MIMITOR-49984 format. One record per residue: residue in three letters; z, x, y negated of N, C-alpha, C, O in turn. Coordinates in steps of 0.1 Angstrom, whole numbers, plus 5000, padded with zeros to 4 digits. Layout:
BEGIN
ALAZXYZXYZXYZXY/...
This chain:
BEGIN
PHE567856554950568256594936569056734939569956764948/VAL568456814930569056954935570057024923569757004911/ASP570657084925571957124913571857244916572657294924/PRO570757334910570457474912571857574908572857544901/ALA571357714916572457794915572257934923572057924935/SER572358044920571958194928572658184940572258244950/LYS574058114940574758134955574758014961574358004973/ASN575257904953575557784960574757644953575457574945/CYS573357604955573157504957573457354961573057314972/GLY573957264955573957134958572557064960571557094954/TRP572656944972571556854970572356764974573556774978/ALA571356604970571656464974570356424977569456454970/LEU570156344988569456264991569656134990570556094998/PHE568856014979568655894978567455864984566555944986/VAL567455764987566555644995566655504989567755454988/ASP565555434986565355364978566555314968566955204967/GLY566855434962567855404950569555404954570455384947/ASP569555434967570655454971571155624980570455684989/TYR572155644976572855774981573155754998573955685003/ALA571955875005571955875018572955995020574055985025/LYS572556085017573056205023573356345011572856334999/GLY573756405013573656525008574756645013575656625021/GLY574356765008575456885009575357025000575557024988/ALA575157145006575357274996574757385007574957395019/ILE573757464999573257555006573857695000573557744989/GLN574757745007575357865002574957985010574657995021/HIS575058074998574758275002575258344992574758324981/ASN576058414993576858514988576358654990577258724995/ALA575458704989574958874999575958974989576159084992/GLY576358914977577259014969576759004955576158914950/ALA577059144947576859164933575359184931574759194942/GLY574759194922573859334915572759214920572959114926/ASP571259274914570059214915569459224930568659134935/ARG569859324936569359334951570059214959569359144967/ALA571359184956572059064966571458964960571358864967/ALA570958954944570658814941569558784942569258674939/PHE568358884948567058874953567258824967566358754972/GLN568258844973568558824989568858664986568158574990/ASN569958644978570058504980569158404977569158294982/ILE568258444968567258374965566358354975565858254980/HIS566258454978564858424991565258345000564558245003/GLU566858385008567558285016567358125011566858045019/ILE567758105002567757984989566457914996566457835005/GLN565257984989564157904994563957875006563557765010/SER564357995015563857965028564557825032563857735036/ASP566157805031566957715034566357565027566457445031/PHE565757605017565057465013563757415016563257305013/VAL563257525024561857445029562457375042561957265045/GLU563357435049563857385065564357275061564057185069/LEU565357205047565657105043564557045040564456945048/PHE563557045033562556965028561956895043561956775047/LEU561357045049560356975061561856855070561856735072/GLU562556915073563556805079563856645068563656535073/GLU564056655059564156555054562656465047562756345044/GLN561656525046560756475038560856395026560256295025/PRO561456445017561656365002560256324996559356375001/ASP560156234987558556204985559156264971558556204963/LEU559756334966559856384955561056464950562156404952/VAL561156584944562256654945562856694929562356784923/PHE563756634925564056664910565356784911566356804917/ILE564556854902565657014901566156964886565456914878/GLU567857004882568057014873567557084861567457204863/ARG567157034848566557144840567757194830568657134825/LEU567457324831568957444827568657454811567657424805/VAL569657484807569557534793569357674793569657744803/THR568757724780567857864783569157984781568858104783/LYS570357954779571858044779572058084797572658174801/THR571257974806571957954818571658104823570858174817/HIS572558144835572158324840570958314848570458224855/ARG570358454843568658454848568558424862567458384866/TYR569758434872569658424886569758294888569658264900/THR569858194880570058064884568957984879568657874882/HIS568358064869566458044868565658064878564757994881/TRP565858184884565358214898565358134906564358114912/SER566658064909566558004923566157854918566257764926/VAL565657814905565057664901563357724906562857644914/GLY562657824904561657874908561257894923560057874928/ALA562557944931562357904944562657794951562157794962/ILE563257714948563257574948562257504945562057414953/GLY561357524935560257424933559157524941558157474944/ALA559257644944558057664956558357654967557457674975/ALA559757614972559857624987559157424984558157404990/ALA559357334979558857224975557457244976556757194985/ALA556957294967555257314970554457374979553257364981/GLY555657464985554957535000554657425011553757445019/VAL555557305011555557215019554857075018554856985026/GLY554057085000553556984997554156884990553556784988/ILE555256894986556756754982556056824964555556934962/PRO556056754956555956734939557556724939558456664945/THR557456834925558956854918558956784902557956764896/GLU560156764897560156734885561556814882562556844889/ALA561256844870562956914864562856854848562656914837/CYS563056754851563456644840564556624832564656584821/ILE565656664847566856624841567656694837568256764845/ALA567956674823568356784812570056764819570656664822/ILE570556904820572056934824572956824813573856754817/GLN572556824798573256784790573356614791574156534787/SER571856594797571856454796572756364806573256254803/TRP572756424819573556374830575056394827575956304831/GLN575256494822577056514818577356444806578556444803/ALA576656384799577056324788577156174791578056104788/ALA575756104801576056004806577656014817578655944816/LEU577656084823579156084833580256064824581055974826/LYS580256154812581356134804581655974799582655904802/GLN580555924792580255804786581055724800582255704800/SER580355684811580455604825582255634830582955544833/LEU582455764831583855794836585455824827586555844833/GLY585055834812585555864803585755994801586056014789/GLN585756114812585856214810584756344817584056324827/ASP584856474810584056544810583656554824584056474833/TRP582856644825582156734837583356844839583856854850/LYS583756904831584556994834585956994840586557084845/MET586356824837587456774847586856704856587456734867/GLU586056634859585356564870585156644881585456604892/ARG584256784878583856874887585056894899584656914910/LYS586556904894587656944902587756834911588556854920/THR587256724911587756614918586756584930587056484937/TRP585656674934584956704943585556664957585356554963/GLU586356764960586956744976587756654978588056624990/GLU588356584967589156464971588356324972588756224978/LYS587156324964585956244965585256264982584556174986/GLY585256344986584556385002583056495002582056485010/TYR583156544995581456614988582356764998583556785001/ASP581256824999581056965008581257094995581357224996/SER581157034986581557114971580957074960580256974961/GLU581157154947581457134935579657074937579356964934/ASP579057154941577557194938577157044938576756984928/HIS577456974954576756884963577256744955576556644955/TYR578556754950578756644943577756654924577156554919/ALA577756764920577156774907575356674913574956574907/ALA574756724922573556654930573656544929572856474923/TYR574856474934575456364940575256244927574756134927/LEU575856334914576156254899574856294895574456174894/MET573956354893572856384888571756284893570856234885/GLY571756244908571156154912571255994906570255914904/GLN572755974905573455844902572855824890572255724888/TYR572755914881572455924869571155874865571055784856/TRP569855924873568655894874568555784878567855704871/MET569155734893568755624895569355494887568855384890/ARG570455494877570855394866569855384858569355284853/ARG569555524855568655544839567155464846566455394838/SER566655494858565355454860565355274863564355204861/SER566555234866566655054870566555054858565554994856/ASP567155084844567655024835565854984826565754924815/
């Protein structure tokens, strides 16, 4: 499961429905389009390495809302291209609104508050935690 971004992408690997491991791929070449392209290129390269190492059967990428910044949309394409380049199918079927609404229903608080707890819960970053929660949402949804 991938939480896409132009600088910090979270990922979470689930095996047989259980969380196995995850982390964040982070790049910050600076501001502006030139730096954004550098970040996106490095994100794609890092995801190729990650996918080759972990060999997931399928990659789920969060489906973004239209108003999301264009650099984040570009990162979705780069992550999808990284997966396709190593022969791993992708899905972009987990709408951001869906998993965040389910989170609020199950935890009683919304993502804006919950995301502040990533460090105390032992995740590398907010992005890693988001990928984990997205995966948890999908696993629960798939088992119903």
